[in-house]
N, C-alpha and C positions, 0 to 999 in steps of 0.2 A: 255093807249096809247101804240100802238105797236112799239117796237124797232126792228131794223134789225141788222143782223151780219155785213153787209157792204152795200155800195150803189149799188153793183151789183144786189142785190135781187129785186130792184125796178126800174131797167132800163126800158126805153121804148123799144118796139120791134125793132125800128130802131137803137137805141144805142146798143142793144144786137147783132143785125146782123152786125153792124159795127165792134164791138169788135171781133166777130168770124171771120170776113173777114180778120182781121189782124193777129190773133193768130193761126187760123187753118192751113193756108198755111205753116207757120213756123213749126208747129208740123209735118205736112206731110213731109216737107223737112228734118227735123231732123230724122224722122223715116226711110227715104230712105237711110240714111247713116248707118243703123244698119243691121247686117247680117240676122236677122230674117225677114226683109222686102225686102231683096235684089231682090227676084223674084216677089213678089206680087205687089210691088209698082214701079217696073221698068217701065220707059217710061211715068210715070204720071207727068204732069205739076203741081207742088204744087200750083202755083198761081191760077189755075182753080178750086181748091178745097177750096172754100171760104164760104161754109155754109152747112147745113144739106142736102139740095137737091143734091148738088154736091158730097157728100160722097157716095151716092148710086152708083156712077160709080166704086167704089173700091170694092175689094173682101172682104168677111166676114172672120174673123179669129175665128176659133172654138177651144174649149178647147182641143179637141183631137189633133189638129195641134200644139197647144202650148205645150202639153205634149210630143209629138214626137220631137219637136224642142229642148225641154229641155234635152231629152235623147241624141240628136245629139250634142248639144252645152251646156253642163251643166255649171252653174246651171239654167240660166234664158233664155236659148234658143236663145240668140242673140237679145232679145227685150229690153234690158236695155240700156239706154243712158249713164250710168255711170258704172264703174267697180263694180261688185257685192260686193267687199270688202269695197266699200264706203258707203254701206247701214248700218244702225244701226242693222237691223235684217233681217234674211231670215227665212221664214215660210214654213211649209209643210201642205198642205190640201189634203183630200182624192183624190186618183188618182194613184200615188201621183202627185200633182202639187206644184211648189215652187213659192212663192211670196216674193218680197222685202218690206221693210218698213223703215221709218225714225221716230225718236222720236220727232222731232222738226217741227215747222212751220205748224202745223195742216195738216200734209202730206196727210192724208186720207180725209180731209175736214169735219170731223165729228163735228167739232165745230159749223158749221152752223145749224145742226139739234139740238144739245143740246141747243144752244141759242134760237132757235124757241120754244123749249119745256120749256123755262124759267129756265134752269139750268145755274148757274153762280157762281160768287164769293159769298162765304158764304154757299154754298151747300157742303155737303159731299156725294159723289156718291159711293154707294155700287155696285162695278163693278163685276157682276156675270158671265161675259163672260170668256171663257177659256184663260189662259195665256200660255199654253204649246203647242208647234208646230204650232197650228193655230193662226191667227192674231187677232181674234175678241177682245180679252181683250185689246191688245195694241191699236187697232183702237179706241175703246171707251175711253181709258185712254188719248190718244192723243187729242180727242175732248174735254174731261173735262179739260185738261191742257190749251187748247186754250181759254176756257171761264172763266178760273180762279177758277174752282172748285177743291176741295180736293177729292182724290180718296182712297177708301178702296179697295185694289186689292184682292177681295174675291175669284174670280175664281168660280169653280163649286163644288157642293157637300158640305158635312159637315154642314148640315142644322142647327143643334143645335148651332154650333159655329157661323154660319152666323147670327142667331137670336140674340145671345148674343152680337156679335160685333155691329150689327145695333142698339141695345138698348143702349149699353154702350157708343158708339160714337155719338149717335144722328144722324145717317144717314138720310138725307132728300130726297135723290133721289136714285132710283134703275136703274141699267143698266143690261140687260140680256135678255134671251128668255122670251116670254110672259108667258109661263106656270110656270116658276120657281118662279116668284114673289108670286104666289098663295101658293106655297109650304111653302115659308118663312112666309107669313102672317098667314096661317093656323096653323103652328107650334107655332108662337108667341101667337096666341089666345089660343092654348092648354096650354101653359106654363104661360100665364098671363104676358108676356113681353110687355112693352109699347114701340111701335115704333113711329118714327117721320117722316116716309116716306110720302111725299105728291106729288112726281113727279116720273114718270117712263118713261124711254126711252128704247124701246124694238126693237128687230130684231131677225133674225135667225129662224123665224117660223111665222105662221099666228096668228094675234091678232083677235080672234073671237069676234064678237059684245057682246056676253053674258059675256065674260071675261072682256072686257073693262068696261061694265056696272057694273060688280061686283067691280072692282077696284074703279070706281067712287063712288059707295056706301060706300066704305071704306075711302073715302077722298083722293084718289090718282088719279091725272090726268095722263093718260097713252097715249103716242103718239108713233108711230112706224116709222121706216125708212126702206128703201130698200138699202142694201149695199152688196158688195161681197169682198172676200179676194183679188181679182185681181184688182178691180177698186176703192175700198173705197166707199164713199157715192155716191149713184145714185139719189135717190129721198127721200123725207121726208114729214111727216105730220107737219102741223103748226096749232095752234089754231085760229079759226075764232073769230070775235068780239062776246063776250059772254063767251068764254072759251072752247067751245066744239071743237073737231078736225074738221077742214074744210075738205070738200070732196076731195078725191084723194090725191095724193102725188106730191109735187112740185119738178121738176127736179133740181138737184144741178147745180150751176154755173160753176163747173169745168169739166163737161162732156156734151156730146151731145148724146141725146137718139133718136133712131129711132125705130119704130114698123114695123116689116117686116113680110112677109109671111114665116113661118118656112121652113127652108131648101133652100130658094132661095135668101134671102137678099133683095127682092123687097119691097120697102116701101108700107105700106097700108094706106088707107084713114083714117082720123080722126074718132075715135070711133070704128074701127074694131079691133078685138083681134088678136094679132100676137106676134112674138118673139121679145124680147127686145134686141136690138143691141146698144152697147155703144162705143163711141169714147172718150178716156180720154185725157184731155189737160195737164196732168201731164208730165212735160218735162223729168223727171227721168225715167219714165216707160211708154212710149207712146203706149198704146194699141189702134189700129185703127180698128173700126167696129168689136168690140169683141162681139161675140154672147154669151149671158148669158144662153140660154136654158130656160129662164123664159118667161111666157106669160103676156101681159098686153095690154092696149089700151090707146090712147090719150083721155084725158077728155077735152071737149070744154071749152073755156073761161079761165079766170084767177081766182086765189084764192081770196076769200073775205078778207084774211089777209093782202092784199096789195102787196104780192110778185107776180111778173109778169111773171116768166118763165113758160114754158109749164108744164102741169100737166098730170100725168098718173093715171090710176085707182088703181095702186098698184099691188101686186103679184096676178096673176090669174091662177096659175098652171104652169106646165112644158110643154115645146114644145116636150120633149121626156118623157120617163118614170121615169127619175130621180126625186126623191121625198125627201123633207126635213122632217125628223121625229125627234122630240125632239131636234131640232136645228142642226141635222147632215144630210148631204146628203146621201141617199142610191141610188146607181147606178146599172143599169142592169148588168154591168160587175162584180160587187161585188157579186150579186146573182149567176152568173155563176161560180165564184170562189168557192162559198159555195158548189155548187153541185159537182164541180170537186174534192173537198177534201174528199168526201164520196162516195165510189164506189157503196154502196147500195142505194144511192139516185139518182133517174132518173130525177126529175124535182123539182123546188121550186118556191114558190110564196110568196112575202111579201105584207101584207095588212096593211094599216094605217087607224086607226079609232080613235075616241075620247071617253073618259070616264072620268067623273069628271073634265072637263075642262083641261084634259091632253091628250097628244098623247099616243096611244097604238099601238105597233107593234106586229103583229102575223106572224110567218113564217110557212107556210105549206110546207111539203116535201112529195113527193111520194116515198115510200120506203117499203120494207118488212124486218122486223126484225131489224129495225134501233134503235140505242141507242139515245133517245131523249136528254139525258144529254150531250152526246158527241157532238151532233149537236148544242145544245144551246151554248156550249163552243166555237164552230167554229163561230156561229153567232156573239157572243161578240167580237171575234178576227177580223173577216172579216168586219162586218158592224159597229163595234165600238159602238154597242147599245145592250141593253138587250131586249128580247121580248119573248112572248109565242111561243113555238114550238109545232106544231101539226103534227103527222105522219098520212098521209092519204094513202089510197090504190092506187096503180099504176093505172093511167088512170082516176082518179077522179077529177083532177084539170081542169078548163075550158081550152079549146084549142082556146083561143082568142088572143094569141100573147103577153099577159101581163105577166111579171114577177114581176112587182110592181103595186099594185092596191091601189090608194088613194081614200078611201071612205068617207073622211071627207067633211063636208058641209062648204062652205065658204060664205054662205048667211048671 
């Protein structure tokens, strides 16, 4: 029998629309009082913004604008409804961009996803998301706390210790990027360690069908969610009757998702691929029509699991060239920074591929007489990732406008 995190998940369309008609105007009214929205929401009648269709009248807020506002009004750009010192944490993501967070009240709403994945009281969650600077570790820990699970704050790396801790403590659930679970399982198999993992909740990268199937063969039910540092949980998978993941991702009850034409903010018809734009109903940090840069599409109908909110097809790539590799975003401006730091380098191109169910990053640079080791060190510093560096002759890289080329298959 399916159980739900709360009654919001199974509301009728009419009840959900009625709830939004009440809370969305209040959110717009609160945002208008903030310096960050002083110009963009000026003259808007909050009472008229009573649902997703009405939101399309408002401008889109992009990450670049948020970053510029944070420089002008540090640390949160005038978009926070409470004093920054009232938050439990302030985080830094690549850009850099800064995000707030709280440790109580399921602030990022991740508890809804963990509950859908069957994680709860009696589970020990091995949380392999990072706890330093970026918020992913705390986002998932907050979700585990909301469902009554115990957390091993494992963080990233130190695989030998991760395996030992998982075996000694009897961890039953894994939280982290899709790839890293395989690393832990393979190391455990090599060393003969007996693990008790039967559930996995993943994000921060694509969960490829072959990898999900491999986990299922090892007795681990793996579900994924779509979340960001700015917004928290956006959408999540839930099991259909029979246990397999139901098609698509269910939109969280604490956000409104629109699929729009990239660059314009104009809503697209159901089924068409476009940019994901999200309005958060979080009163502490009200992001209105925040453009994620991600692509997705609305999936017709409702989930067979009984949850009634809109579904999206999940992550379908980037509206720009920004690409997530090994759980970290790589942005065009970072590639430009890499080139700028080496006078002998004229152009660079980052390519993402897959090998052995893991992401592989290759950085090609056009240069003569370049020191590959020195460039590799800059890659680690600027991109925060390690990858293979290839020195190629000037003029040999394609002139197709790409500085980041994602060659991974998402079928």
